[in-house]
TIGU-469410 format. One record per residue (C-alpha): residue number from 0; residue in one letter; chain; x, y, z. Coordinates in nm, 2 decimals. Layout:
// TIGU-469410
 pos code unit     px     py     pz
 NUM    A    A      X      Y      Z
...
// end
This chain:
// TIGU-469410
 pos code unit     px     py     pz
   0    M    A   0.00   0.00   0.00
   1    A    A   0.13   0.34  -0.09
   2    R    A   0.23   0.56   0.20
   3    Q    A   0.01   0.84   0.07
   4    P    A  -0.31   0.70  -0.07
   5    M    A  -0.48   1.04  -0.11
   6    L    A  -0.43   1.35  -0.33
   7    K    A  -0.44   1.14  -0.65
   8    F    A  -0.65   1.39  -0.83
   9    V    A  -0.33   1.54  -0.98
  10    T    A  -0.24   1.22  -1.16
  11    L    A  -0.57   1.03  -1.18
  12    G    A  -0.88   1.15  -1.36
  13    K    A  -1.24   1.11  -1.25
  14    D    A  -1.38   0.77  -1.35
  15    M    A  -1.74   0.67  -1.28
  16    P    A  -1.85   0.31  -1.27
  17    E    A  -1.92   0.17  -1.61
  18    K    A  -2.25   0.28  -1.75
  19    R    A  -2.44   0.03  -1.97
  20    P    A  -2.49   0.14  -2.33
  21    P    A  -2.82   0.33  -2.39
  22    D    A  -2.95   0.07  -2.65
  23    L    A  -2.91  -0.20  -2.39
  24    R    A  -3.02  -0.03  -2.07
  25    S    A  -3.33   0.12  -2.23
  26    R    A  -3.47  -0.23  -2.27
  27    D    A  -3.50  -0.30  -1.90
  28    F    A  -3.55  -0.15  -1.56
  29    D    A  -3.21  -0.26  -1.42
  30    E    A  -2.98   0.01  -1.27
  31    I    A  -2.77   0.17  -1.54
  32    Y    A  -2.44   0.19  -1.35
  33    G    A  -2.22  -0.10  -1.27
  34    E    A  -2.03  -0.15  -0.95
  35    Y    A  -1.68  -0.04  -0.87
  36    A    A  -1.42  -0.31  -0.83
  37    R    A  -1.25  -0.28  -0.49
  38    E    A  -0.92  -0.15  -0.64
  39    K    A  -1.10   0.11  -0.85
  40    A    A  -1.31   0.23  -0.56
  41    G    A  -0.99   0.28  -0.36
  42    Q    A  -0.83   0.47  -0.64
  43    Q    A  -1.12   0.70  -0.70
  44    A    A  -1.16   0.76  -0.32
  45    G    A  -0.79   0.85  -0.31
  46    R    A  -0.85   1.14  -0.55
  47    C    A  -0.99   1.33  -0.25
  48    S    A  -0.78   1.63  -0.16
  49    Q    A  -0.86   1.60   0.22
  50    C    A  -0.92   1.98   0.21
  51    G    A  -0.93   2.17   0.54
  52    V    A  -1.28   2.30   0.48
  53    P    A  -1.48   2.00   0.33
  54    Y    A  -1.76   2.17   0.13
  55    C    A  -1.88   1.82   0.03
  56    Q    A  -1.96   1.76   0.39
  57    S    A  -2.11   2.10   0.46
  58    H    A  -2.34   2.08   0.16
  59    C    A  -2.46   1.73   0.25
  60    P    A  -2.79   1.76   0.44
  61    L    A  -2.67   1.48   0.67
  62    H    A  -2.33   1.63   0.71
  63    N    A  -2.18   1.29   0.63
  64    N    A  -1.81   1.27   0.72
  65    I    A  -1.72   1.22   0.36
  66    P    A  -1.34   1.30   0.36
  67    D    A  -1.27   1.05   0.64
  68    W    A  -1.46   0.76   0.49
  69    L    A  -1.30   0.83   0.15
  70    R    A  -0.96   0.80   0.31
  71    L    A  -1.06   0.48   0.49
  72    T    A  -1.17   0.34   0.15
  73    A    A  -0.85   0.44  -0.02
  74    E    A  -0.66   0.26   0.26
  75    G    A  -0.86  -0.05   0.21
  76    R    A  -1.03  -0.03   0.55
  77    L    A  -1.37  -0.09   0.40
  78    R    A  -1.56  -0.20   0.71
  79    E    A  -1.45   0.10   0.90
  80    A    A  -1.54   0.32   0.61
  81    Y    A  -1.89   0.17   0.60
  82    E    A  -1.94   0.20   0.97
  83    L    A  -1.85   0.57   0.95
  84    S    A  -2.08   0.64   0.66
  85    Q    A  -2.36   0.45   0.84
  86    S    A  -2.31   0.65   1.16
  87    T    A  -2.47   0.96   1.00
  88    N    A  -2.68   0.81   0.73
  89    T    A  -2.95   0.55   0.78
  90    F    A  -2.96   0.44   0.42
  91    P    A  -2.63   0.52   0.25
  92    E    A  -2.67   0.27  -0.03
  93    I    A  -3.00   0.45  -0.13
  94    C    A  -2.85   0.80  -0.11
  95    G    A  -2.55   0.68  -0.31
  96    R    A  -2.79   0.58  -0.59
  97    I    A  -3.05   0.86  -0.60
  98    C    A  -2.91   1.17  -0.43
  99    P    A  -2.84   1.45  -0.68
 100    Q    A  -2.47   1.45  -0.60
 101    D    A  -2.41   1.70  -0.88
 102    R    A  -2.61   1.96  -0.68
 103    L    A  -2.49   1.86  -0.33
 104    C    A  -2.16   1.69  -0.23
 105    E    A  -2.00   1.64  -0.56
 106    G    A  -2.11   1.97  -0.70
 107    N    A  -1.93   2.15  -0.42
 108    C    A  -1.61   1.93  -0.42
 109    V    A  -1.30   2.15  -0.40
 110    I    A  -1.11   1.97  -0.68
 111    E    A  -1.42   2.00  -0.90
 112    Q    A  -1.41   2.38  -0.85
 113    A    A  -1.04   2.36  -0.95
 114    G    A  -1.12   2.19  -1.27
 115    H    A  -0.99   1.84  -1.19
 116    G    A  -1.33   1.66  -1.19
 117    T    A  -1.51   1.58  -0.88
 118    V    A  -1.45   1.28  -0.65
 119    T    A  -1.72   1.02  -0.73
 120    I    A  -1.86   1.04  -0.38
 121    G    A  -2.20   0.88  -0.46
 122    A    A  -2.05   0.58  -0.64
 123    V    A  -1.80   0.51  -0.36
 124    E    A  -2.09   0.54  -0.10
 125    K    A  -2.29   0.29  -0.30
 126    F    A  -1.99   0.06  -0.33
 127    L    A  -1.92   0.07   0.05
 128    T    A  -2.28  -0.03   0.15
 129    D    A  -2.33  -0.29  -0.12
 130    T    A  -2.00  -0.44   0.00
 131    A    A  -2.12  -0.43   0.36
 132    W    A  -2.44  -0.62   0.26
 133    N    A  -2.24  -0.88   0.06
 134    E    A  -1.99  -0.93   0.34
 135    G    A  -2.26  -0.97   0.60
 136    W    A  -2.16  -0.67   0.80
 137    I    A  -2.51  -0.54   0.82
 138    A    A  -2.72  -0.70   1.10
 139    P    A  -3.08  -0.64   1.22
 140    V    A  -3.13  -0.34   1.44
 141    Q    A  -3.05  -0.45   1.80
 142    A    A  -3.15  -0.25   2.11
 143    V    A  -2.92  -0.26   2.41
 144    F    A  -3.23  -0.28   2.63
 145    E    A  -3.61  -0.26   2.57
 146    R    A  -3.81   0.05   2.67
 147    Q    A  -4.17   0.07   2.75
 148    E    A  -4.23   0.39   2.55
 149    S    A  -4.39   0.35   2.21
 150    V    A  -4.40   0.57   1.90
 151    G    A  -4.64   0.56   1.61
 152    I    A  -4.51   0.67   1.27
 153    I    A  -4.75   0.76   1.00
 154    G    A  -4.58   0.70   0.66
 155    A    A  -4.32   0.44   0.57
 156    G    A  -4.11   0.66   0.34
 157    P    A  -3.75   0.76   0.40
 158    G    A  -3.83   1.01   0.68
 159    G    A  -4.05   0.76   0.87
 160    L    A  -3.81   0.47   0.83
 161    A    A  -3.52   0.68   0.94
 162    A    A  -3.70   0.78   1.26
 163    A    A  -3.81   0.42   1.31
 164    E    A  -3.45   0.28   1.28
 165    R    A  -3.31   0.54   1.53
 166    L    A  -3.59   0.49   1.78
 167    R    A  -3.57   0.11   1.76
 168    R    A  -3.20   0.11   1.82
 169    A    A  -3.27   0.30   2.15
 170    G    A  -3.52   0.03   2.25
 171    V    A  -3.84   0.22   2.18
 172    Q    A  -4.14   0.02   2.06
 173    V    A  -4.22   0.14   1.71
 174    T    A  -4.52   0.09   1.48
 175    V    A  -4.52   0.23   1.13
 176    Y    A  -4.86   0.29   0.96
 177    D    A  -4.88   0.32   0.58
 178    R    A  -5.16   0.33   0.33
 179    Y    A  -4.98   0.11   0.08
 180    D    A  -4.93  -0.27   0.08
 181    R    A  -4.55  -0.23   0.08
 182    A    A  -4.33   0.00   0.29
 183    G    A  -4.08   0.24   0.13
 184    G    A  -4.31   0.52   0.01
 185    L    A  -4.18   0.68  -0.31
 186    M    A  -3.86   0.47  -0.29
 187    T    A  -4.08   0.17  -0.36
 188    Y    A  -4.36   0.30  -0.58
 189    G    A  -4.23   0.64  -0.72
 190    I    A  -3.86   0.60  -0.81
 191    P    A  -3.80   0.36  -1.11
 192    G    A  -3.59   0.05  -1.08
 193    F    A  -3.32   0.19  -1.32
 194    K    A  -3.23   0.44  -1.05
 195    L    A  -3.31   0.23  -0.74
 196    E    A  -3.37  -0.14  -0.78
 197    K    A  -3.64  -0.25  -0.54
 198    P    A  -3.45  -0.53  -0.36
 199    V    A  -3.23  -0.25  -0.23
 200    V    A  -3.53  -0.10  -0.05
 201    M    A  -3.69  -0.42   0.05
 202    R    A  -3.38  -0.56   0.23
 203    R    A  -3.37  -0.24   0.45
 204    I    A  -3.73  -0.29   0.54
 205    E    A  -3.67  -0.65   0.62
 206    Q    A  -3.38  -0.54   0.84
 207    L    A  -3.61  -0.31   1.03
 208    E    A  -3.88  -0.59   1.07
 209    Q    A  -3.62  -0.83   1.20
 210    G    A  -3.51  -0.56   1.45
 211    G    A  -3.86  -0.54   1.59
 212    V    A  -4.02  -0.25   1.40
 213    V    A  -4.39  -0.34   1.34
 214    F    A  -4.55  -0.24   1.01
 215    A    A  -4.92  -0.18   0.98
 216    L    A  -4.97  -0.17   0.60
 217    N    A  -5.29  -0.11   0.40
 218    C    A  -5.38   0.13   0.68
 219    N    A  -5.52   0.46   0.56
 220    V    A  -5.52   0.69   0.86
 221    G    A  -5.85   0.88   0.88
 222    K    A  -6.04   0.60   0.72
 223    D    A  -5.92   0.27   0.86
 224    L    A  -5.78   0.41   1.18
 225    A    A  -5.84   0.75   1.34
 226    F    A  -5.55   0.98   1.41
 227    S    A  -5.68   1.03   1.76
 228    D    A  -5.66   0.65   1.83
 229    I    A  -5.30   0.65   1.71
 230    R    A  -5.22   0.93   1.96
 231    K    A  -5.39   0.73   2.24
 232    Q    A  -5.19   0.42   2.16
 233    H    A  -4.85   0.58   2.16
 234    D    A  -4.64   0.81   2.37
 235    A    A  -4.54   1.01   2.07
 236    V    A  -4.64   1.02   1.70
 237    V    A  -4.44   1.11   1.39
 238    I    A  -4.62   1.23   1.08
 239    A    A  -4.41   1.13   0.77
 240    T    A  -4.68   1.10   0.50
 241    G    A  -4.50   1.29   0.23
 242    V    A  -4.69   1.49  -0.04
 243    Y    A  -4.89   1.30  -0.29
 244    K    A  -5.15   1.55  -0.42
 245    S    A  -5.05   1.62  -0.78
 246    R    A  -5.05   1.98  -0.92
 247    E    A  -5.31   2.00  -1.19
 248    L    A  -5.32   2.15  -1.54
 249    G    A  -5.59   2.37  -1.67
 250    G    A  -5.69   2.48  -2.02
 251    P    A  -5.92   2.34  -2.29
 252    G    A  -5.92   1.96  -2.30
 253    A    A  -5.75   1.91  -1.97
 254    G    A  -5.99   1.63  -1.87
 255    L    A  -5.94   1.42  -2.18
 256    P    A  -5.86   1.05  -2.14
 257    G    A  -5.49   0.99  -2.20
 258    I    A  -5.38   1.27  -1.97
 259    V    A  -5.25   1.11  -1.65
 260    R    A  -5.07   1.20  -1.33
 261    A    A  -4.70   1.11  -1.29
 262    I    A  -4.76   0.94  -0.96
 263    D    A  -5.02   0.70  -1.11
 264    Y    A  -4.80   0.63  -1.41
 265    L    A  -4.49   0.56  -1.21
 266    T    A  -4.67   0.35  -0.94
 267    A    A  -4.83   0.13  -1.21
 268    S    A  -4.49   0.07  -1.37
 269    N    A  -4.32  -0.01  -1.04
 270    R    A  -4.61  -0.25  -0.94
 271    K    A  -4.56  -0.43  -1.27
 272    G    A  -4.20  -0.47  -1.17
 273    F    A  -4.31  -0.64  -0.85
 274    G    A  -4.54  -0.87  -1.06
 275    D    A  -4.86  -0.72  -0.93
 276    A    A  -5.18  -0.72  -1.14
 277    V    A  -5.24  -0.36  -1.25
 278    P    A  -5.56  -0.33  -1.46
 279    E    A  -5.49   0.03  -1.57
 280    F    A  -5.15  -0.08  -1.71
 281    D    A  -5.28  -0.39  -1.87
 282    D    A  -5.56  -0.21  -2.05
 283    G    A  -5.31   0.04  -2.19
 284    T    A  -5.41   0.34  -1.99
 285    L    A  -5.08   0.37  -1.80
 286    D    A  -4.86   0.19  -2.05
 287    A    A  -4.65   0.39  -2.30
 288    E    A  -4.59   0.11  -2.55
 289    G    A  -4.64   0.22  -2.91
 290    K    A  -4.74   0.58  -2.81
 291    R    A  -4.62   0.93  -2.87
 292    V    A  -4.55   1.04  -2.51
 293    V    A  -4.53   1.40  -2.39
 294    V    A  -4.42   1.47  -2.03
 295    I    A  -4.49   1.81  -1.89
 296    G    A  -4.24   1.93  -1.62
 297    G    A  -3.87   1.97  -1.55
 298    G    A  -3.80   1.81  -1.22
 299    D    A  -3.67   1.47  -1.12
 300    T    A  -4.02   1.31  -1.14
 301    A    A  -4.04   1.42  -1.51
 302    M    A  -3.70   1.26  -1.57
 303    D    A  -3.83   0.94  -1.41
 304    C    A  -4.14   0.95  -1.64
 305    V    A  -3.96   1.01  -1.97
 306    R    A  -3.70   0.74  -1.90
 307    T    A  -3.98   0.49  -1.80
 308    A    A  -4.17   0.56  -2.12
 309    V    A  -3.86   0.48  -2.32
 310    R    A  -3.83   0.14  -2.15
 311    Q    A  -4.20   0.07  -2.21
 312    G    A  -4.15   0.10  -2.58
 313    A    A  -4.29   0.45  -2.66
 314    T    A  -4.25   0.55  -3.03
 315    S    A  -4.13   0.89  -2.92
 316    V    A  -4.08   1.07  -2.59
 317    K    A  -4.07   1.45  -2.55
 318    C    A  -4.04   1.66  -2.24
 319    L    A  -4.19   2.01  -2.24
 320    Y    A  -4.03   2.26  -1.99
 321    R    A  -4.11   2.63  -1.96
 322    R    A  -3.75   2.74  -1.89
 323    D    A  -3.42   2.64  -2.04
 324    R    A  -3.17   2.37  -1.95
 325    E    A  -2.97   2.59  -1.72
 326    N    A  -3.28   2.68  -1.51
 327    M    A  -3.45   2.34  -1.48
 328    P    A  -3.48   2.19  -1.13
 329    G    A  -3.40   1.83  -1.23
 330    S    A  -3.06   1.67  -1.21
 331    Q    A  -2.84   1.75  -1.51
 332    R    A  -2.70   1.40  -1.48
 333    E    A  -3.05   1.26  -1.53
 334    V    A  -3.11   1.49  -1.82
 335    A    A  -2.80   1.36  -1.99
 336    N    A  -2.90   1.00  -1.92
 337    A    A  -3.24   1.07  -2.07
 338    E    A  -3.10   1.23  -2.38
 339    E    A  -2.87   0.93  -2.43
 340    E    A  -3.17   0.71  -2.42
 341    G    A  -3.35   0.91  -2.69
 342    V    A  -3.57   1.16  -2.50
 343    E    A  -3.62   1.49  -2.67
 344    F    A  -3.63   1.80  -2.45
 345    V    A  -3.83   2.09  -2.59
 346    W    A  -3.71   2.38  -2.38
 347    L    A  -3.90   2.71  -2.33
 348    T    A  -4.24   2.56  -2.40
 349    A    A  -4.56   2.53  -2.19
 350    P    A  -4.90   2.37  -2.26
 351    R    A  -5.20   2.59  -2.34
 352    G    A  -5.45   2.32  -2.39
 353    F    A  -5.51   1.97  -2.53
 354    I    A  -5.66   1.85  -2.85
 355    G    A  -5.88   1.54  -2.90
 356    E    A  -6.24   1.41  -2.89
 357    D    A  -6.26   1.07  -2.73
 358    R    A  -5.90   1.09  -2.60
 359    V    A  -5.60   1.32  -2.63
 360    T    A  -5.43   1.35  -2.97
 361    G    A  -5.21   1.65  -2.91
 362    V    A  -5.09   1.93  -2.69
 363    R    A  -5.13   2.29  -2.78
 364    V    A  -4.79   2.44  -2.69
 365    A    A  -4.69   2.80  -2.63
 366    R    A  -4.34   2.90  -2.69
 367    M    A  -4.17   3.09  -2.41
 368    R    A  -3.89   3.33  -2.34
 369    L    A  -3.72   3.42  -2.01
 370    G    A  -3.79   3.76  -1.87
 371    Q    A  -3.68   3.94  -1.56
 372    P    A  -3.59   3.74  -1.24
 373    D    A  -3.87   3.66  -1.00
 374    Q    A  -3.84   3.68  -0.62
 375    T    A  -3.64   3.36  -0.61
 376    G    A  -3.38   3.50  -0.85
 377    R    A  -3.49   3.28  -1.15
 378    R    A  -3.59   3.45  -1.47
 379    S    A  -3.96   3.42  -1.52
 380    P    A  -4.10   3.25  -1.83
 381    E    A  -4.31   3.47  -2.06
 382    E    A  -4.53   3.36  -2.36
 383    I    A  -4.43   3.46  -2.71
 384    E    A  -4.75   3.58  -2.87
 385    G    A  -4.84   3.40  -3.19
 386    A    A  -4.58   3.13  -3.16
 387    D    A  -4.82   2.84  -3.06
 388    Y    A  -4.79   2.50  -3.22
 389    T    A  -4.94   2.16  -3.18
 390    E    A  -4.74   1.86  -3.05
 391    G    A  -4.89   1.53  -3.13
 392    A    A  -4.94   1.30  -2.83
 393    D    A  -5.12   0.97  -2.74
 394    L    A  -5.02   0.99  -2.37
 395    V    A  -4.96   1.31  -2.17
 396    I    A  -4.80   1.27  -1.83
 397    K    A  -4.84   1.56  -1.58
 398    A    A  -4.52   1.59  -1.38
 399    L    A  -4.56   1.93  -1.23
 400    G    A  -4.48   1.85  -0.87
 401    F    A  -4.68   1.76  -0.56
 402    E    A  -4.87   1.94  -0.29
 403    P    A  -4.97   1.84   0.06
 404    E    A  -5.31   1.69   0.13
 405    D    A  -5.53   1.87   0.39
 406    L    A  -5.43   1.64   0.68
 407    P    A  -5.63   1.83   0.95
 408    K    A  -5.94   1.79   0.74
 409    L    A  -5.87   1.43   0.63
 410    W    A  -5.80   1.32   0.98
 411    G    A  -6.06   1.53   1.16
 412    T    A  -5.79   1.68   1.38
 413    D    A  -5.82   2.02   1.55
 414    G    A  -5.51   2.21   1.65
 415    L    A  -5.27   2.07   1.39
 416    E    A  -5.13   2.39   1.24
 417    V    A  -5.04   2.42   0.88
 418    T    A  -4.85   2.68   0.68
 419    R    A  -5.01   2.89   0.40
 420    W    A  -4.88   2.63   0.16
 421    G    A  -5.07   2.35   0.34
 422    T    A  -4.76   2.19   0.49
 423    I    A  -4.75   2.10   0.86
 424    R    A  -4.59   2.37   1.08
 425    A    A  -4.32   2.21   1.29
 426    D    A  -4.02   2.34   1.49
 427    F    A  -3.71   2.33   1.26
 428    R    A  -3.49   2.17   1.53
 429    S    A  -3.72   1.93   1.72
 430    H    A  -3.98   1.88   1.45
 431    E    A  -4.26   1.90   1.71
 432    T    A  -4.59   2.03   1.57
 433    S    A  -4.85   2.24   1.75
 434    L    A  -4.99   1.92   1.90
 435    P    A  -4.78   1.81   2.21
 436    G    A  -4.60   1.48   2.14
 437    V    A  -4.67   1.49   1.77
 438    Y    A  -4.38   1.55   1.53
 439    A    A  -4.36   1.59   1.15
 440    V    A  -4.08   1.52   0.91
 441    G    A  -3.99   1.52   0.54
 442    D    A  -4.20   1.65   0.25
 443    I    A  -4.51   1.71   0.46
 444    V    A  -4.31   1.98   0.63
 445    R    A  -4.07   2.09   0.36
 446    G    A  -4.29   2.04   0.05
 447    A    A  -4.16   1.81  -0.22
 448    S    A  -3.79   1.77  -0.15
 449    L    A  -3.51   1.51  -0.15
 450    V    A  -3.49   1.17   0.02
 451    V    A  -3.17   1.28   0.20
 452    W    A  -3.36   1.57   0.37
 453    A    A  -3.63   1.34   0.48
 454    I    A  -3.37   1.11   0.64
 455    R    A  -3.22   1.40   0.82
 456    D    A  -3.56   1.51   0.95
 457    G    A  -3.65   1.16   1.07
 458    R    A  -3.32   1.12   1.26
 459    E    A  -3.35   1.46   1.42
 460    A    A  -3.71   1.40   1.52
 461    A    A  -3.62   1.06   1.68
 462    D    A  -3.35   1.23   1.88
 463    A    A  -3.59   1.49   2.00
 464    I    A  -3.84   1.22   2.10
 465    L    A  -3.57   1.04   2.30
 466    D    A  -3.48   1.37   2.47
 467    R    A  -3.85   1.41   2.56
 468    F    A  -3.87   1.06   2.71
 469    A    A  -3.55   1.12   2.90
 470    A    A  -3.68   1.44   3.05
 471    A    A  -4.01   1.27   3.14
 472    G    A  -3.82   0.99   3.32
 473    Q    A  -3.61   1.24   3.51
 474    A    A  -3.92   1.43   3.62
 475    V    A  -4.08   1.11   3.75
 476    A    A  -3.76   1.01   3.93
 477    A    A  -3.74   1.35   4.10
 478    E    A  -4.10   1.32   4.24
// end
């Protein structure tokens, strides 16, 4: 082993894991990137400059100790590297696959800013945890001692699961309630397999079950079980429902058959991957095969839709976005992958209406230009008068983002405060809501956001709950 395993960026270029050719990967839903070999992972980790102010770490929502586990990887101390990455991140193999590293850790890498090409942080993180699973280093969650306190978690997505794992390690009795038949939330039914293969999610859920976390699935709170009953059954409650209400499109013809929501489209595709019976897919409603597909939106959900449509055998796939490439919210890496697979991006366009009689046959499209910056600093799109045209389409997928459901109304709950956007109001440190002992994490607080932010929220809320239990125990002991 070399005495100095680091600082290799001056002699060694950035090298991502091998990516399968577009003509092969677009035929299936397998992940598109291969796995690093151990030697290559060590070499790429060794490109880290070990800078004094690690911007990669400060721009990671979890503040993962990235430089240290990169160094351990470069030195071949893989188990120690994994343990260090696991200490701050409940699901490092998931973040390594789906985090937009180009906007977070890798995008702020010092050597990237210096023009040497970023350290491939996400790929090394994925390699470490996949190695840990293969080597048997990951065991079921084990509590040092069992506690009597119990916590109910509503929502089995990344925020809820992160809170469940942290609480269960402390010996708390945990029950996770979810409306779907499988846990995982959008990691299971929203994100396609070519970004996150489903066994990766399912093995984490199995690990939690083996560690004593109880899952109450097919349980729609407010219908199957009252929120008030959950509060009565537990010493604390965490709301981690996410946001599932799709933003709608107006204009003439907006209700035509063949115009579908992204969440319905992606859920149907993922269910087929599990082998489920999906009538709306089987009858062609949510299947892109042989169709001209138009996806409206520019976020990561839109990228998931266009790339899914390619794999389903669409004759053409176009993505309409009202701003240009530089101003789109989705990952640039995902845009590049989509373009390689044959997706056409039609920048500076927005739908004005839809054409068709019995079903949609086209989108009436307005051409746009960018005007003055808005309050967020982004230049506002403006219509160009008289530049409309028609884009032929057999399937239109609305991927305009998600909004929160009206939980106080759905659950018949008084006193649960929400913001003017409909998200739950919660303390930004403890995540406690206006209801004592009720916490909220993830997208239901932030609005549609990233998996890594939900993980952070879940871990922080779990710590706040443990502090609450400790304070209560001290108060009892003092009496």
